[in-house]
PyMOL Python script that loads the backbone (N, CA, C, O; Angstrom):
from pymol import cmd

cmd.read_pdbstr("""\
ATOM      1  N   MET A   1     -20.082  -2.411   7.263  1.00  0.00           N
ATOM      2  CA  MET A   1     -20.158  -3.410   6.254  1.00  0.00           C
ATOM      3  C   MET A   1     -19.615  -4.867   6.781  1.00  0.00           C
ATOM      4  O   MET A   1     -18.654  -4.877   7.551  1.00  0.00           O
ATOM      5  N   ASN A   2     -20.075  -5.791   6.471  1.00  0.00           N
ATOM      6  CA  ASN A   2     -19.552  -7.151   6.692  1.00  0.00           C
ATOM      7  C   ASN A   2     -18.704  -7.844   5.838  1.00  0.00           C
ATOM      8  O   ASN A   2     -18.774  -7.589   4.636  1.00  0.00           O
ATOM      9  N   CYS A   3     -17.827  -8.767   6.286  1.00  0.00           N
ATOM     10  CA  CYS A   3     -16.610  -9.632   5.293  1.00  0.00           C
ATOM     11  C   CYS A   3     -17.628 -10.480   4.748  1.00  0.00           C
ATOM     12  O   CYS A   3     -18.458 -11.138   5.376  1.00  0.00           O
ATOM     13  N   LYS A   4     -17.470 -10.391   3.500  1.00  0.00           N
ATOM     14  CA  LYS A   4     -18.325 -11.479   2.661  1.00  0.00           C
ATOM     15  C   LYS A   4     -17.748 -12.837   2.934  1.00  0.00           C
ATOM     16  O   LYS A   4     -18.376 -13.817   2.532  1.00  0.00           O
ATOM     17  N   ASN A   5     -16.594 -12.998   3.589  1.00  0.00           N
ATOM     18  CA  ASN A   5     -16.142 -14.178   3.805  1.00  0.00           C
ATOM     19  C   ASN A   5     -16.355 -14.898   5.191  1.00  0.00           C
ATOM     20  O   ASN A   5     -17.006 -15.917   5.421  1.00  0.00           O
ATOM     21  N   CYS A   6     -15.693 -14.165   5.984  1.00  0.00           N
ATOM     22  CA  CYS A   6     -15.872 -14.625   7.461  1.00  0.00           C
ATOM     23  C   CYS A   6     -17.081 -13.959   8.418  1.00  0.00           C
ATOM     24  O   CYS A   6     -17.403 -14.509   9.471  1.00  0.00           O
ATOM     25  N   GLY A   7     -17.693 -12.772   7.972  1.00  0.00           N
ATOM     26  CA  GLY A   7     -18.781 -11.932   8.557  1.00  0.00           C
ATOM     27  C   GLY A   7     -18.272 -11.152   9.272  1.00  0.00           C
ATOM     28  O   GLY A   7     -19.107 -10.430   9.816  1.00  0.00           O
ATOM     29  N   SER A   8     -17.078 -10.908   9.588  1.00  0.00           N
ATOM     30  CA  SER A   8     -16.636  -9.653  10.525  1.00  0.00           C
ATOM     31  C   SER A   8     -16.822  -8.423   9.941  1.00  0.00           C
ATOM     32  O   SER A   8     -16.722  -8.089   8.761  1.00  0.00           O
ATOM     33  N   GLY A   9     -17.165  -7.667  11.120  1.00  0.00           N
ATOM     34  CA  GLY A   9     -17.361  -6.255  10.309  1.00  0.00           C
ATOM     35  C   GLY A   9     -15.960  -5.526  10.312  1.00  0.00           C
ATOM     36  O   GLY A   9     -15.034  -5.414  11.116  1.00  0.00           O
ATOM     37  N   ILE A  10     -16.227  -5.100   9.086  1.00  0.00           N
ATOM     38  CA  ILE A  10     -14.944  -4.099   8.263  1.00  0.00           C
ATOM     39  C   ILE A  10     -15.077  -2.691   8.199  1.00  0.00           C
ATOM     40  O   ILE A  10     -16.150  -2.093   8.278  1.00  0.00           O
ATOM     41  N   ALA A  11     -13.790  -2.097   8.034  1.00  0.00           N
ATOM     42  CA  ALA A  11     -13.729  -0.697   7.725  1.00  0.00           C
ATOM     43  C   ALA A  11     -13.477  -0.325   6.693  1.00  0.00           C
ATOM     44  O   ALA A  11     -13.967   0.651   6.125  1.00  0.00           O
ATOM     45  N   SER A  12     -12.366  -1.332   6.155  1.00  0.00           N
ATOM     46  CA  SER A  12     -11.774  -0.936   4.784  1.00  0.00           C
ATOM     47  C   SER A  12     -12.165  -2.195   3.626  1.00  0.00           C
ATOM     48  O   SER A  12     -12.940  -3.136   3.800  1.00  0.00           O
ATOM     49  N   ALA A  13     -11.616  -1.972   2.798  1.00  0.00           N
ATOM     50  CA  ALA A  13     -11.899  -3.109   1.487  1.00  0.00           C
ATOM     51  C   ALA A  13     -11.450  -4.548   2.155  1.00  0.00           C
ATOM     52  O   ALA A  13     -12.181  -5.536   2.081  1.00  0.00           O
ATOM     53  N   LYS A  14     -10.171  -4.559   2.816  1.00  0.00           N
ATOM     54  CA  LYS A  14      -9.618  -5.736   3.228  1.00  0.00           C
ATOM     55  C   LYS A  14      -9.937  -6.029   4.833  1.00  0.00           C
ATOM     56  O   LYS A  14      -9.772  -5.297   5.809  1.00  0.00           O
ATOM     57  N   CYS A  15     -10.465  -7.406   4.727  1.00  0.00           N
ATOM     58  CA  CYS A  15     -10.830  -7.672   6.128  1.00  0.00           C
ATOM     59  C   CYS A  15      -9.493  -7.981   7.057  1.00  0.00           C
ATOM     60  O   CYS A  15      -8.654  -8.876   6.952  1.00  0.00           O
ATOM     61  N   GLU A  16      -9.623  -6.857   8.042  1.00  0.00           N
ATOM     62  CA  GLU A  16      -8.566  -6.973   9.066  1.00  0.00           C
ATOM     63  C   GLU A  16      -8.160  -8.569   9.672  1.00  0.00           C
ATOM     64  O   GLU A  16      -7.015  -8.914   9.963  1.00  0.00           O
ATOM     65  N   TYR A  17      -9.285  -9.356   9.772  1.00  0.00           N
ATOM     66  CA  TYR A  17      -9.740 -10.545  10.371  1.00  0.00           C
ATOM     67  C   TYR A  17      -8.937 -11.726   9.462  1.00  0.00           C
ATOM     68  O   TYR A  17      -7.916 -12.330   9.793  1.00  0.00           O
ATOM     69  N   CYS A  18      -9.714 -11.865   8.220  1.00  0.00           N
ATOM     70  CA  CYS A  18      -9.078 -13.054   7.584  1.00  0.00           C
ATOM     71  C   CYS A  18      -8.277 -12.800   6.214  1.00  0.00           C
ATOM     72  O   CYS A  18      -7.687 -13.629   5.520  1.00  0.00           O
ATOM     73  N   GLY A  19      -8.432 -11.362   6.019  1.00  0.00           N
ATOM     74  CA  GLY A  19      -7.799 -10.578   4.850  1.00  0.00           C
ATOM     75  C   GLY A  19      -8.291 -10.949   3.247  1.00  0.00           C
ATOM     76  O   GLY A  19      -7.600 -10.915   2.229  1.00  0.00           O
ATOM     77  N   THR A  20      -9.519 -11.261   3.374  1.00  0.00           N
ATOM     78  CA  THR A  20     -10.418 -11.250   2.146  1.00  0.00           C
ATOM     79  C   THR A  20     -10.554  -9.681   1.721  1.00  0.00           C
ATOM     80  O   THR A  20     -10.681  -8.728   2.489  1.00  0.00           O
ATOM     81  N   LEU A  21     -10.497  -9.664   0.370  1.00  0.00           N
ATOM     82  CA  LEU A  21     -10.685  -8.518  -0.414  1.00  0.00           C
ATOM     83  C   LEU A  21     -12.457  -8.483  -0.488  1.00  0.00           C
ATOM     84  O   LEU A  21     -13.108  -9.497  -0.742  1.00  0.00           O
ATOM     85  N   ASN A  22     -13.012  -7.283  -0.250  1.00  0.00           N
ATOM     86  CA  ASN A  22     -14.261  -7.009  -0.143  1.00  0.00           C
ATOM     87  C   ASN A  22     -14.807  -6.234  -0.892  1.00  0.00           C
ATOM     88  O   ASN A  22     -15.514  -5.369  -0.376  1.00  0.00           O
ATOM     89  N   ILE A  23     -14.686  -6.272  -2.152  1.00  0.00           N
ATOM     90  CA  ILE A  23     -15.311  -5.592  -3.378  1.00  0.00           C
ATOM     91  C   ILE A  23     -15.741  -6.074  -4.205  1.00  0.00           C
ATOM     92  O   ILE A  23     -15.510  -7.283  -4.229  1.00  0.00           O
ATOM     93  N   ALA A  24     -16.472  -5.600  -5.203  1.00  0.00           N
ATOM     94  CA  ALA A  24     -16.960  -6.150  -6.565  1.00  0.00           C
ATOM     95  C   ALA A  24     -15.889  -6.641  -7.583  1.00  0.00           C
ATOM     96  O   ALA A  24     -14.915  -5.980  -7.944  1.00  0.00           O
ATOM     97  N   ASP A  25     -16.209  -7.880  -7.987  1.00  0.00           N
ATOM     98  CA  ASP A  25     -14.994  -8.627  -8.766  1.00  0.00           C
ATOM     99  C   ASP A  25     -14.750  -7.580  -9.791  1.00  0.00           C
ATOM    100  O   ASP A  25     -13.551  -7.415 -10.016  1.00  0.00           O
ATOM    101  N   LYS A  26     -15.630  -6.763 -10.534  1.00  0.00           N
ATOM    102  CA  LYS A  26     -15.225  -6.042 -11.663  1.00  0.00           C
ATOM    103  C   LYS A  26     -14.342  -4.652 -11.228  1.00  0.00           C
ATOM    104  O   LYS A  26     -13.852  -3.937 -12.101  1.00  0.00           O
ATOM    105  N   ASN A  27     -14.176  -4.311  -9.579  1.00  0.00           N
ATOM    106  CA  ASN A  27     -13.523  -3.503  -9.322  1.00  0.00           C
ATOM    107  C   ASN A  27     -11.985  -3.686  -8.993  1.00  0.00           C
ATOM    108  O   ASN A  27     -11.080  -2.853  -8.942  1.00  0.00           O
ATOM    109  N   ILE A  28     -11.992  -5.301  -8.748  1.00  0.00           N
ATOM    110  CA  ILE A  28     -10.752  -5.674  -8.230  1.00  0.00           C
ATOM    111  C   ILE A  28      -9.528  -5.209  -9.092  1.00  0.00           C
ATOM    112  O   ILE A  28      -8.604  -4.517  -8.666  1.00  0.00           O
ATOM    113  N   SER A  29      -9.634  -5.601 -10.126  1.00  0.00           N
ATOM    114  CA  SER A  29      -8.856  -5.011 -10.956  1.00  0.00           C
ATOM    115  C   SER A  29      -8.323  -3.290 -11.420  1.00  0.00           C
ATOM    116  O   SER A  29      -7.348  -2.801 -11.990  1.00  0.00           O
ATOM    117  N   GLU A  30      -9.339  -2.883 -10.923  1.00  0.00           N
ATOM    118  CA  GLU A  30      -9.046  -1.446 -10.955  1.00  0.00           C
ATOM    119  C   GLU A  30      -8.389  -0.972  -9.676  1.00  0.00           C
ATOM    120  O   GLU A  30      -7.620  -0.013  -9.726  1.00  0.00           O
ATOM    121  N   VAL A  31      -8.662  -1.627  -8.458  1.00  0.00           N
ATOM    122  CA  VAL A  31      -8.035  -1.460  -7.374  1.00  0.00           C
ATOM    123  C   VAL A  31      -6.648  -1.679  -7.158  1.00  0.00           C
ATOM    124  O   VAL A  31      -5.963  -1.038  -6.361  1.00  0.00           O
ATOM    125  N   LEU A  32      -6.138  -2.868  -8.102  1.00  0.00           N
ATOM    126  CA  LEU A  32      -4.974  -3.294  -7.904  1.00  0.00           C
ATOM    127  C   LEU A  32      -4.131  -2.612  -8.768  1.00  0.00           C
ATOM    128  O   LEU A  32      -2.949  -2.391  -8.504  1.00  0.00           O
ATOM    129  N   SER A  33      -4.692  -2.264  -9.801  1.00  0.00           N
ATOM    130  CA  SER A  33      -3.935  -1.415 -10.897  1.00  0.00           C
ATOM    131  C   SER A  33      -3.815  -0.091 -10.087  1.00  0.00           C
ATOM    132  O   SER A  33      -2.629   0.239 -10.053  1.00  0.00           O
ATOM    133  N   ASP A  34      -4.568   0.734  -9.463  1.00  0.00           N
ATOM    134  CA  ASP A  34      -4.201   1.929  -8.787  1.00  0.00           C
ATOM    135  C   ASP A  34      -3.217   1.761  -7.835  1.00  0.00           C
ATOM    136  O   ASP A  34      -2.280   2.547  -7.694  1.00  0.00           O
ATOM    137  N   TYR A  35      -3.426   0.586  -7.054  1.00  0.00           N
ATOM    138  CA  TYR A  35      -2.174   0.079  -5.689  1.00  0.00           C
ATOM    139  C   TYR A  35      -0.856  -0.009  -6.768  1.00  0.00           C
ATOM    140  O   TYR A  35       0.075   0.760  -6.531  1.00  0.00           O
ATOM    141  N   ASN A  36      -0.761  -0.767  -7.751  1.00  0.00           N
ATOM    142  CA  ASN A  36       0.691  -0.879  -8.478  1.00  0.00           C
ATOM    143  C   ASN A  36       0.936   0.170  -9.055  1.00  0.00           C
ATOM    144  O   ASN A  36       2.067   0.134  -9.540  1.00  0.00           O
ATOM    145  N   LYS A  37       0.298   1.302  -9.277  1.00  0.00           N
ATOM    146  CA  LYS A  37       0.854   2.444  -9.882  1.00  0.00           C
ATOM    147  C   LYS A  37       1.406   3.385  -8.593  1.00  0.00           C
ATOM    148  O   LYS A  37       2.417   4.086  -8.618  1.00  0.00           O
ATOM    149  N   LYS A  38       0.668   3.251  -7.695  1.00  0.00           N
ATOM    150  CA  LYS A  38       1.093   4.180  -6.601  1.00  0.00           C
ATOM    151  C   LYS A  38       2.307   3.538  -6.090  1.00  0.00           C
ATOM    152  O   LYS A  38       3.266   4.278  -5.869  1.00  0.00           O
ATOM    153  N   LYS A  39       2.417   2.353  -5.880  1.00  0.00           N
ATOM    154  CA  LYS A  39       3.610   1.669  -5.281  1.00  0.00           C
ATOM    155  C   LYS A  39       4.778   1.648  -6.289  1.00  0.00           C
ATOM    156  O   LYS A  39       5.896   1.607  -5.776  1.00  0.00           O
ATOM    157  N   GLU A  40       4.699   1.671  -7.840  1.00  0.00           N
ATOM    158  CA  GLU A  40       5.530   2.246  -8.610  1.00  0.00           C
ATOM    159  C   GLU A  40       6.045   3.573  -8.450  1.00  0.00           C
ATOM    160  O   GLU A  40       7.245   3.759  -8.649  1.00  0.00           O
ATOM    161  N   VAL A  41       5.318   4.493  -8.125  1.00  0.00           N
ATOM    162  CA  VAL A  41       5.798   5.959  -7.899  1.00  0.00           C
ATOM    163  C   VAL A  41       6.568   6.022  -6.813  1.00  0.00           C
ATOM    164  O   VAL A  41       7.486   6.841  -6.766  1.00  0.00           O
ATOM    165  N   LEU A  42       6.278   5.069  -5.665  1.00  0.00           N
ATOM    166  CA  LEU A  42       6.753   5.303  -4.473  1.00  0.00           C
ATOM    167  C   LEU A  42       8.397   4.726  -4.547  1.00  0.00           C
ATOM    168  O   LEU A  42       9.355   5.280  -4.007  1.00  0.00           O
ATOM    169  N   MET A  43       8.443   3.322  -5.458  1.00  0.00           N
ATOM    170  CA  MET A  43       9.334   2.984  -5.624  1.00  0.00           C
ATOM    171  C   MET A  43      10.270   3.562  -6.388  1.00  0.00           C
ATOM    172  O   MET A  43      11.422   3.152  -6.244  1.00  0.00           O
ATOM    173  N   ARG A  44      10.031   4.540  -7.282  1.00  0.00           N
ATOM    174  CA  ARG A  44      10.935   5.588  -7.997  1.00  0.00           C
ATOM    175  C   ARG A  44      11.286   6.560  -7.150  1.00  0.00           C
ATOM    176  O   ARG A  44      12.427   6.998  -7.297  1.00  0.00           O
ATOM    177  N   ARG A  45      10.478   7.120  -6.118  1.00  0.00           N
ATOM    178  CA  ARG A  45      11.102   7.784  -5.268  1.00  0.00           C
ATOM    179  C   ARG A  45      12.126   7.536  -4.072  1.00  0.00           C
ATOM    180  O   ARG A  45      12.639   8.409  -3.372  1.00  0.00           O
ATOM    181  N   ILE A  46      12.300   6.245  -3.994  1.00  0.00           N
ATOM    182  CA  ILE A  46      13.261   5.718  -3.425  1.00  0.00           C
ATOM    183  C   ILE A  46      14.690   5.386  -4.237  1.00  0.00           C
ATOM    184  O   ILE A  46      15.804   5.222  -3.742  1.00  0.00           O
ATOM    185  N   GLU A  47      14.385   5.351  -5.320  1.00  0.00           N
ATOM    186  CA  GLU A  47      15.562   5.132  -6.233  1.00  0.00           C
ATOM    187  C   GLU A  47      16.188   6.623  -6.200  1.00  0.00           C
ATOM    188  O   GLU A  47      17.397   6.820  -6.079  1.00  0.00           O
ATOM    189  N   MET A  48      15.239   7.631  -6.320  1.00  0.00           N
ATOM    190  CA  MET A  48      15.850   8.973  -6.566  1.00  0.00           C
ATOM    191  C   MET A  48      16.412   9.103  -5.245  1.00  0.00           C
ATOM    192  O   MET A  48      17.569   9.491  -5.400  1.00  0.00           O
ATOM    193  N   VAL A  49      16.188   8.985  -4.200  1.00  0.00           N
ATOM    194  CA  VAL A  49      16.596   9.164  -2.903  1.00  0.00           C
ATOM    195  C   VAL A  49      17.721   8.763  -2.821  1.00  0.00           C
ATOM    196  O   VAL A  49      18.636   9.462  -2.385  1.00  0.00           O
ATOM    197  N   GLU A  50      17.858   7.586  -3.217  1.00  0.00           N
ATOM    198  CA  GLU A  50      19.118   6.503  -3.059  1.00  0.00           C
ATOM    199  C   GLU A  50      20.556   7.418  -4.124  1.00  0.00           C
ATOM    200  O   GLU A  50      21.754   7.414  -3.840  1.00  0.00           O
ATOM    201  N   LYS A  51      20.053   7.941  -5.039  1.00  0.00           N
ATOM    202  CA  LYS A  51      20.900   8.777  -5.888  1.00  0.00           C
ATOM    203  C   LYS A  51      21.333  10.144  -5.104  1.00  0.00           C
ATOM    204  O   LYS A  51      22.492  10.496  -5.321  1.00  0.00           O
ATOM    205  N   MET A  52      20.642  10.879  -4.313  1.00  0.00           N
ATOM    206  CA  MET A  52      20.798  11.911  -3.854  1.00  0.00           C
ATOM    207  C   MET A  52      22.367  12.039  -3.195  1.00  0.00           C
ATOM    208  O   MET A  52      23.008  11.009  -2.987  1.00  0.00           O
ATOM    209  N   HIS A  53      22.845  13.168  -2.931  1.00  0.00           N
ATOM    210  CA  HIS A  53      24.245  13.403  -2.467  1.00  0.00           C
ATOM    211  C   HIS A  53      23.866  13.923  -1.055  1.00  0.00           C
ATOM    212  O   HIS A  53      23.977  15.124  -0.810  1.00  0.00           O
ATOM    213  N   ILE A  54      23.462  13.124  -0.206  1.00  0.00           N
ATOM    214  CA  ILE A  54      23.045  13.795   1.383  1.00  0.00           C
ATOM    215  C   ILE A  54      23.392  12.602   2.200  1.00  0.00           C
ATOM    216  O   ILE A  54      23.387  11.416   1.871  1.00  0.00           O
ATOM    217  N   PRO A  55      23.731  13.229   3.470  1.00  0.00           N
ATOM    218  CA  PRO A  55      24.289  12.110   4.532  1.00  0.00           C
ATOM    219  C   PRO A  55      23.300  11.011   4.503  1.00  0.00           C
ATOM    220  O   PRO A  55      22.105  10.996   4.210  1.00  0.00           O
ATOM    221  N   GLN A  56      24.263   9.945   4.950  1.00  0.00           N
ATOM    222  CA  GLN A  56      23.355   8.665   4.836  1.00  0.00           C
ATOM    223  C   GLN A  56      22.235   8.682   5.930  1.00  0.00           C
ATOM    224  O   GLN A  56      21.128   8.226   5.644  1.00  0.00           O
ATOM    225  N   ILE A  57      22.459   9.136   7.039  1.00  0.00           N
ATOM    226  CA  ILE A  57      21.330   8.954   7.906  1.00  0.00           C
ATOM    227  C   ILE A  57      19.918   9.449   7.487  1.00  0.00           C
ATOM    228  O   ILE A  57      18.824   8.893   7.579  1.00  0.00           O
ATOM    229  N   VAL A  58      20.281  10.682   6.993  1.00  0.00           N
ATOM    230  CA  VAL A  58      19.069  11.458   6.165  1.00  0.00           C
ATOM    231  C   VAL A  58      18.240  10.729   5.023  1.00  0.00           C
ATOM    232  O   VAL A  58      17.024  10.674   4.839  1.00  0.00           O
ATOM    233  N   LYS A  59      19.206  10.237   4.386  1.00  0.00           N
ATOM    234  CA  LYS A  59      18.996   9.159   3.122  1.00  0.00           C
ATOM    235  C   LYS A  59      18.043   7.949   3.708  1.00  0.00           C
ATOM    236  O   LYS A  59      17.008   7.507   3.211  1.00  0.00           O
ATOM    237  N   LYS A  60      18.647   7.591   4.798  1.00  0.00           N
ATOM    238  CA  LYS A  60      17.910   6.189   5.471  1.00  0.00           C
ATOM    239  C   LYS A  60      16.283   6.555   6.216  1.00  0.00           C
ATOM    240  O   LYS A  60      15.282   5.844   6.297  1.00  0.00           O
ATOM    241  N   LYS A  61      16.484   7.653   6.584  1.00  0.00           N
ATOM    242  CA  LYS A  61      15.348   8.112   7.229  1.00  0.00           C
ATOM    243  C   LYS A  61      14.040   8.543   6.199  1.00  0.00           C
ATOM    244  O   LYS A  61      12.865   8.536   6.566  1.00  0.00           O
ATOM    245  N   LYS A  62      14.503   8.907   4.868  1.00  0.00           N
ATOM    246  CA  LYS A  62      13.920   9.549   3.977  1.00  0.00           C
ATOM    247  C   LYS A  62      13.173   7.863   3.284  1.00  0.00           C
ATOM    248  O   LYS A  62      11.979   7.587   3.163  1.00  0.00           O
ATOM    249  N   ILE A  63      14.299   7.060   2.964  1.00  0.00           N
ATOM    250  CA  ILE A  63      13.550   5.736   2.650  1.00  0.00           C
ATOM    251  C   ILE A  63      12.773   5.062   3.378  1.00  0.00           C
ATOM    252  O   ILE A  63      12.061   4.171   2.915  1.00  0.00           O
ATOM    253  N   GLU A  64      12.800   5.429   4.774  1.00  0.00           N
ATOM    254  CA  GLU A  64      12.080   4.742   5.920  1.00  0.00           C
ATOM    255  C   GLU A  64      10.684   5.189   5.265  1.00  0.00           C
ATOM    256  O   GLU A  64       9.841   4.551   4.634  1.00  0.00           O
ATOM    257  N   ASN A  65      10.763   6.463   5.638  1.00  0.00           N
ATOM    258  CA  ASN A  65       9.319   7.138   5.598  1.00  0.00           C
ATOM    259  C   ASN A  65       8.581   6.630   4.061  1.00  0.00           C
ATOM    260  O   ASN A  65       7.352   6.582   4.036  1.00  0.00           O
ATOM    261  N   ILE A  66       9.188   6.342   3.084  1.00  0.00           N
ATOM    262  CA  ILE A  66       8.446   6.099   1.457  1.00  0.00           C
ATOM    263  C   ILE A  66       8.345   4.736   1.895  1.00  0.00           C
ATOM    264  O   ILE A  66       7.199   4.325   1.711  1.00  0.00           O
ATOM    265  N   GLU A  67       9.123   3.858   2.415  1.00  0.00           N
ATOM    266  CA  GLU A  67       8.703   2.238   2.714  1.00  0.00           C
ATOM    267  C   GLU A  67       7.374   2.400   3.705  1.00  0.00           C
ATOM    268  O   GLU A  67       6.430   1.654   3.445  1.00  0.00           O
ATOM    269  N   ASN A  68       7.244   3.263   4.751  1.00  0.00           N
ATOM    270  CA  ASN A  68       6.101   3.265   5.366  1.00  0.00           C
ATOM    271  C   ASN A  68       4.754   3.474   4.773  1.00  0.00           C
ATOM    272  O   ASN A  68       3.663   2.986   5.066  1.00  0.00           O
ATOM    273  N   GLU A  69       5.182   4.486   3.693  1.00  0.00           N
ATOM    274  CA  GLU A  69       3.713   4.887   2.584  1.00  0.00           C
ATOM    275  C   GLU A  69       3.440   3.812   2.044  1.00  0.00           C
ATOM    276  O   GLU A  69       2.247   3.523   1.953  1.00  0.00           O
ATOM    277  N   ILE A  70       4.483   2.859   1.502  1.00  0.00           N
ATOM    278  CA  ILE A  70       4.286   1.752   0.780  1.00  0.00           C
ATOM    279  C   ILE A  70       3.222   0.717   1.543  1.00  0.00           C
ATOM    280  O   ILE A  70       2.183   0.302   1.030  1.00  0.00           O
ATOM    281  N   ASN A  71       3.745   0.362   2.992  1.00  0.00           N
ATOM    282  CA  ASN A  71       3.160  -0.375   3.891  1.00  0.00           C
ATOM    283  C   ASN A  71       1.682  -0.083   4.062  1.00  0.00           C
ATOM    284  O   ASN A  71       0.823  -0.961   4.135  1.00  0.00           O
ATOM    285  N   ASN A  72       1.457   1.212   4.121  1.00  0.00           N
ATOM    286  CA  ASN A  72       0.277   1.639   4.411  1.00  0.00           C
ATOM    287  C   ASN A  72      -0.818   1.697   3.180  1.00  0.00           C
ATOM    288  O   ASN A  72      -2.020   1.924   3.316  1.00  0.00           O
ATOM    289  N   LEU A  73      -0.184   1.463   2.061  1.00  0.00           N
ATOM    290  CA  LEU A  73      -0.924   1.012   0.718  1.00  0.00           C
ATOM    291  C   LEU A  73      -1.518  -0.260   0.967  1.00  0.00           C
ATOM    292  O   LEU A  73      -2.672  -0.515   0.622  1.00  0.00           O
ATOM    293  N   LYS A  74      -0.773  -1.067   1.554  1.00  0.00           N
ATOM    294  CA  LYS A  74      -1.177  -2.662   1.453  1.00  0.00           C
ATOM    295  C   LYS A  74      -2.494  -2.654   2.608  1.00  0.00           C
ATOM    296  O   LYS A  74      -3.318  -3.569   2.596  1.00  0.00           O
ATOM    297  N   GLY A  75      -2.572  -1.614   3.505  1.00  0.00           N
ATOM    298  CA  GLY A  75      -3.584  -1.704   4.429  1.00  0.00           C
ATOM    299  C   GLY A  75      -5.072  -1.389   3.384  1.00  0.00           C
ATOM    300  O   GLY A  75      -6.087  -2.060   3.571  1.00  0.00           O
ATOM    301  N   VAL A  76      -5.022  -0.399   2.404  1.00  0.00           N
ATOM    302  CA  VAL A  76      -6.088  -0.210   1.867  1.00  0.00           C
ATOM    303  C   VAL A  76      -6.738  -1.525   0.797  1.00  0.00           C
ATOM    304  O   VAL A  76      -7.854  -1.446   0.283  1.00  0.00           O
ATOM    305  N   LEU A  77      -5.964  -2.495   0.636  1.00  0.00           N
ATOM    306  CA  LEU A  77      -6.389  -3.707  -0.098  1.00  0.00           C
ATOM    307  C   LEU A  77      -7.322  -4.316   0.702  1.00  0.00           C
ATOM    308  O   LEU A  77      -7.857  -5.364   0.340  1.00  0.00           O
TER     309      LEU A  77
END
""", "prot")
cmd.dss("prot")
cmd.show_as("cartoon", "prot")
cmd.util.cbc("prot")
cmd.orient("prot")
């Protein structure tokens, strides 16, 4: 599939070259809604980890992992 904006070959909905979202307009709201729901769940997980009574180094690593999951979500857009 090629990007509708720059014509670059793409493997996901978001063009890695220009950043254009390449999906039908009616599906954009669905994709964004799904992204926001997943991000909200991950943010709640961070809040739960912050409240846990565990060593700070373990807490930091768990939060890093969740933040990486959030960043990976952005690649789907």
